C-alpha positions as CSV (number, residue, x, y, z in Angstrom):
1,M,162.1,113.0,51.7
2,A,159.0,115.1,51.5
3,A,156.9,112.5,53.2
4,P,159.0,112.3,56.4
5,M,159.0,116.1,56.5
6,K,155.3,116.2,56.1
7,N,154.8,113.6,58.9
8,G,157.1,115.6,61.1
9,R,155.1,118.7,60.7
10,H,151.9,116.8,61.6
11,F,153.6,115.4,64.6
12,G,154.7,118.8,65.7
13,Q,151.2,120.2,65.3
14,W,149.8,117.4,67.5
15,I,152.4,118.1,70.2
16,S,151.5,121.8,70.1
17,M,147.8,121.0,70.5
18,L,148.4,118.7,73.4
19,L,150.6,121.3,75.2
20,F,147.9,123.9,74.6
21,W,145.0,121.8,76.0
22,G,147.2,120.5,78.7
23,G,147.7,124.1,79.9
24,L,143.9,124.4,80.4
25,I,143.7,121.3,82.6
26,P,144.4,122.0,86.3
27,S,147.7,120.7,87.6
28,A,147.3,117.4,89.5
29,T,149.9,118.4,92.0
30,A,148.8,122.0,92.6
31,L,146.5,123.1,95.4
32,I,143.1,124.4,94.2
33,E,142.4,128.1,94.5
34,G,139.1,128.8,96.2
35,L,139.0,125.5,98.2
36,Y,139.9,125.4,101.8
37,C,143.2,127.4,102.2
38,G,143.6,128.0,98.5
39,T,147.2,127.5,97.4
40,E,148.4,127.4,101.0
41,I,148.5,124.1,103.0
42,C,146.3,124.5,106.1
43,Y,148.8,122.6,108.2
44,D,151.5,124.9,107.2
45,V,149.3,128.0,107.9
46,L,148.9,126.8,111.5
47,G,152.4,125.5,111.7
48,V,151.4,121.9,112.8
49,P,152.2,118.5,111.2
50,R,149.5,116.4,109.5
51,D,149.3,114.0,112.4
52,A,148.7,116.8,114.9
53,V,145.9,116.1,117.4
54,K,142.9,118.4,117.8
55,S,144.2,120.1,121.0
56,D,147.5,121.0,119.2
57,I,145.5,122.5,116.3
58,G,143.4,124.6,118.7
59,R,146.4,125.8,120.6
60,A,148.3,126.8,117.4
61,Y,145.2,128.7,116.2
62,R,144.7,130.7,119.4
63,Q,148.4,131.7,119.4
64,L,148.3,132.9,115.8
65,A,144.8,134.5,116.2
66,R,146.2,136.7,119.0
67,K,149.2,137.5,117.0
68,Y,147.5,138.4,113.7
69,H,144.3,139.8,115.0
70,P,143.6,143.1,113.0
71,D,143.2,145.1,116.2
72,R,146.9,144.3,117.0
73,F,148.4,144.8,113.6
74,S,150.5,147.8,114.7
75,S,152.6,145.5,116.9
76,L,153.6,143.5,113.8
77,T,156.6,144.6,111.8
78,G,155.8,145.1,108.1
79,E,152.1,144.4,108.5
80,T,149.3,146.6,107.5
81,R,145.7,146.4,108.7
82,E,144.6,144.9,105.4
83,S,147.4,142.3,105.3
84,A,146.8,141.4,109.0
85,H,143.1,141.0,108.2
86,Q,143.8,138.7,105.3
87,H,146.3,136.6,107.3
88,F,143.8,136.3,110.1
89,L,141.1,135.1,107.7
90,L,143.5,132.5,106.3
91,I,144.3,131.3,109.9
92,A,140.6,131.1,110.7
93,T,139.9,129.1,107.5
94,A,142.7,126.7,108.3
95,Y,141.3,126.2,111.7
96,E,137.7,125.7,110.5
97,T,139.0,123.1,108.0
98,L,141.1,121.1,110.5
99,K,139.0,121.2,113.7
100,D,136.1,119.2,112.1
101,E,136.9,115.5,111.7
102,D,134.9,115.2,108.5
103,S,136.2,118.3,106.9
104,R,139.8,117.4,107.8
105,R,139.3,113.9,106.3
106,D,138.1,115.4,103.0
107,Y,141.1,117.9,103.0
108,D,143.6,115.1,103.7
109,Y,142.1,113.1,100.8
110,M,142.5,116.1,98.5
111,L,146.2,116.4,99.5
112,D,146.7,112.7,98.8
113,H,144.6,112.6,95.6
114,P,145.1,116.0,93.8
115,E,144.2,114.5,90.4
116,E,140.5,114.2,91.4
117,Y,139.9,117.9,90.7
118,Y,136.1,118.0,90.1
119,S,135.4,115.5,92.9
120,H,137.1,117.9,95.4
121,Y,135.0,120.8,94.2
122,Y,131.8,118.7,94.7
123,T,132.8,117.5,98.2
124,Y,133.8,121.0,99.3
125,Y,130.6,122.8,98.2
126,R,128.3,119.9,99.2
127,R,129.6,120.3,102.8
128,R,129.4,124.1,102.8
129,L,125.9,124.2,101.4
130,A,124.5,121.4,103.5
131,P,122.0,122.5,106.2
132,K,123.6,122.9,109.6
133,V,120.4,122.1,111.5
134,D,119.9,118.6,112.8
135,V,117.2,116.8,110.7
136,R,115.7,115.4,114.0
137,I,115.1,119.0,115.2
138,V,113.4,119.9,112.0
139,I,111.1,116.9,112.2
140,L,110.3,117.6,115.9
141,V,109.5,121.3,115.1
142,T,107.3,120.2,112.2
143,V,105.4,117.7,114.3
144,V,104.8,120.2,117.1
145,A,103.6,122.9,114.6
146,I,101.2,120.4,113.0
147,S,99.9,119.3,116.4
148,I,99.3,122.9,117.5
149,F,97.4,123.7,114.3
150,Q,95.5,120.4,114.6
151,Y,94.4,121.1,118.2
152,Y,93.3,124.7,117.6
153,S,91.4,123.7,114.4
154,W,89.6,121.0,116.3
155,W,88.6,123.5,118.9
156,A,87.3,125.9,116.2
157,S,85.2,123.0,114.7
158,Y,84.0,122.0,118.2
159,T,82.8,125.6,118.9
160,E,80.9,125.6,115.6
161,A,79.4,122.2,116.5
162,I,78.3,123.5,119.9
163,N,76.7,126.5,118.2
164,Y,74.9,124.2,115.9
165,L,73.7,121.8,118.6
166,S,72.3,124.7,120.5
167,T,69.7,125.0,117.7
168,V,68.9,121.3,117.6
169,P,65.6,120.8,119.6
170,K,66.8,117.6,121.3
171,Y,69.9,119.2,122.9
172,R,68.3,122.6,123.4
173,I,65.3,121.2,125.4
174,Q,67.6,119.0,127.4
175,A,70.0,121.9,128.1
176,T,67.1,124.2,129.0
177,E,65.7,121.7,131.6
178,I,69.2,121.4,133.2
179,A,69.6,125.2,133.3
180,K,66.2,125.6,135.0
181,Q,67.1,122.9,137.5
182,L,70.3,124.8,138.3
183,G,68.5,128.1,138.5
184,L,70.7,129.6,135.8
185,L,67.9,131.0,133.6
186,N,66.2,132.7,136.5
187,K,69.2,134.9,137.0
188,T,68.9,136.4,133.6
189,K,65.6,138.0,134.5
190,E,66.6,140.8,136.8
191,K,64.6,143.8,137.9
192,G,65.2,147.4,139.0
193,K,68.4,149.2,138.0
194,N,70.0,146.0,136.7
195,R,67.2,145.3,134.3
196,R,68.5,144.6,130.8
197,S,67.0,144.6,127.3
198,K,65.4,141.5,125.8
199,E,68.3,141.2,123.4
200,E,70.8,141.1,126.3
201,I,68.7,138.5,128.1
202,R,68.4,136.4,125.0
203,E,72.1,136.5,124.4
204,Q,72.8,135.4,128.0
205,E,70.3,132.6,127.8
206,E,72.0,131.3,124.6
207,E,75.3,131.5,126.3
208,V,73.9,129.5,129.2
209,I,72.5,126.8,126.9
210,R,75.7,126.5,125.0
211,D,77.7,126.1,128.2
212,I,75.3,123.4,129.4
213,I,75.6,121.5,126.2
214,K,79.3,121.8,126.3
215,N,79.8,120.8,130.0
216,K,76.7,119.0,131.2
217,I,75.4,116.9,128.2
218,D,77.3,113.8,127.1
219,I,78.1,114.6,123.4
220,K,79.4,111.6,121.5
221,G,80.6,111.0,118.0
222,G,82.0,113.7,115.8
223,Y,80.9,116.4,118.3
224,Q,83.1,115.3,121.1
225,K,85.4,117.8,122.9
226,P,88.9,117.7,121.5
227,K,91.4,115.8,123.6
228,I,95.1,116.7,123.9
229,L,96.0,113.0,123.6
230,D,94.5,112.9,120.1
231,I,97.0,115.3,118.5
232,L,99.8,114.0,116.3
233,L,102.6,114.6,118.8
234,C,100.9,112.6,121.6
235,Q,100.0,109.8,119.1
236,I,103.6,109.4,118.1
237,V,104.8,109.4,121.7
238,L,102.1,106.9,122.8
239,F,102.4,104.7,119.7
240,P,104.7,102.0,121.4
241,Y,102.3,101.8,124.3
242,C,99.2,101.6,122.0
243,L,100.9,99.0,119.9
244,C,101.7,96.8,123.0
245,A,98.2,97.3,124.3
246,Y,96.7,96.2,121.0
247,V,98.8,93.1,120.9
248,V,97.8,92.2,124.5
249,W,94.1,92.8,123.6
250,Y,94.3,90.7,120.4
251,C,96.0,87.8,122.3
252,K,93.2,87.9,124.9
253,W,90.6,88.0,122.2
254,I,92.1,84.9,120.5
255,Y,92.4,83.1,123.8
256,R,88.8,83.9,125.0
257,F,86.8,83.6,121.9
258,T,88.8,81.2,119.7
259,I,90.5,78.9,122.1
260,C,88.1,78.9,125.1
261,R,85.0,79.5,122.9
262,E,83.4,82.1,125.2
263,E,80.2,83.8,124.1
264,Y,80.4,87.4,123.0
265,G,79.3,90.1,125.3
266,D,77.4,93.2,124.1
267,E,80.7,95.2,123.9
268,E,82.3,92.5,121.8
269,K,79.2,92.2,119.6
270,L,79.1,95.9,118.9
271,Y,82.9,95.8,118.1
272,I,82.2,93.1,115.4
273,I,79.2,95.0,114.1
274,R,81.3,98.1,113.8
275,R,84.0,96.3,112.0
276,N,81.5,94.7,109.6
277,M,79.9,98.0,108.9
278,K,83.3,99.7,108.5
279,M,82.3,102.3,111.0
280,S,84.7,104.3,113.2
281,Q,84.3,104.3,117.0
282,S,83.1,107.9,117.0
283,Q,80.3,106.9,114.5
284,L,79.2,104.1,116.7
285,D,79.3,106.3,119.8
286,S,77.1,108.8,118.0
287,L,74.3,106.3,117.7
288,E,71.4,106.4,120.2
289,A,71.0,103.6,122.7
290,E,67.8,102.4,120.8
291,Q,69.8,102.2,117.5
292,R,72.6,100.1,119.1
293,D,69.9,97.9,120.6
294,T,68.4,97.4,117.1
295,L,71.8,96.4,115.8
296,L,72.1,93.8,118.6
297,E,68.5,92.6,118.0
298,R,69.3,91.9,114.4
299,Q,72.4,90.0,115.4
300,L,74.5,91.8,112.9
301,W,77.7,90.5,114.5
302,I,77.0,87.3,112.6
303,K,78.4,87.7,109.1
304,D,75.4,86.1,107.3
305,N,72.9,88.3,109.1
306,Y,74.8,91.4,108.2
307,E,75.1,90.4,104.5
308,V,71.4,89.7,104.3
309,C,70.6,93.0,106.0
310,S,73.1,94.9,103.7
311,S,71.8,93.3,100.5
312,S,68.1,94.1,101.5
313,S,69.1,97.8,101.8
314,G,70.3,97.9,98.3
315,G,74.0,97.7,99.1
316,T,74.1,100.7,101.4
317,T,75.8,100.6,104.7
318,G,74.3,99.2,107.9
319,V,74.1,102.7,109.4
320,V,71.5,103.7,106.9
321,V,69.5,100.6,107.7
322,V,69.0,101.5,111.4
323,L,68.9,105.3,111.1
């Protein structure tokens, strides 16, 4: 007799524990406080059925918003300013929940599946905390900002390069001769009241020389003037065109020199030499005409000739061989 009574007591204890822990678990059929309209159903707040269309929801919201707006609380019987404000906020929350298709779909899913308690919390706050800005706009603004910084940094580097080239004898002598031909240096030597100090004349001469180097002398290679088409934004916009142009050029190359067996011209030879030497186009452009002629004379577009020349230079690049 004692054993059944003992087992009964244990059974009662288990039932009590289950009831206790069950009270801590949210009810599967109850609405969740803090999500959407809380313990109220958003459809009931607006007075519309669940199958109501968007226009009906908007019409119901406008009618209730005019009625419960805090500025009109005095016309409502039994309403205070605070209660009218809280009711108005609930109406606005219901409308914000139901006017958006994605939010309404999540809310309907919560009503149909109340047992997925934690999933509803995750879905609700994920949507509320998600960025409202279109990712495409963020990418566009980022690319534009990078392009602007890129362009102005290039101009800063170009200005420094011009200041450096004005001290290089080759460019300085050439610029001085052009300035004399244009009569620009003679204007710096004025007499009479307009006579200036030697420092001022020297500064003006330097400015004239820098301007001549910048605008009159063909500067190639890494010292070229920045072009707007080289920035990132233009490169992205022009990428489809450049890709198509490259495909057309490559097909012509295959047709002319592989199928028709045409001989290479100087331009094609220099292209192959540049590719063998792993040089950029700006590096090739920076070479003097005599240096490019030396590359052609050595027939470095032929792979064997280039390998012999490269090995004889101790494994250094072909640029070092000719410079």
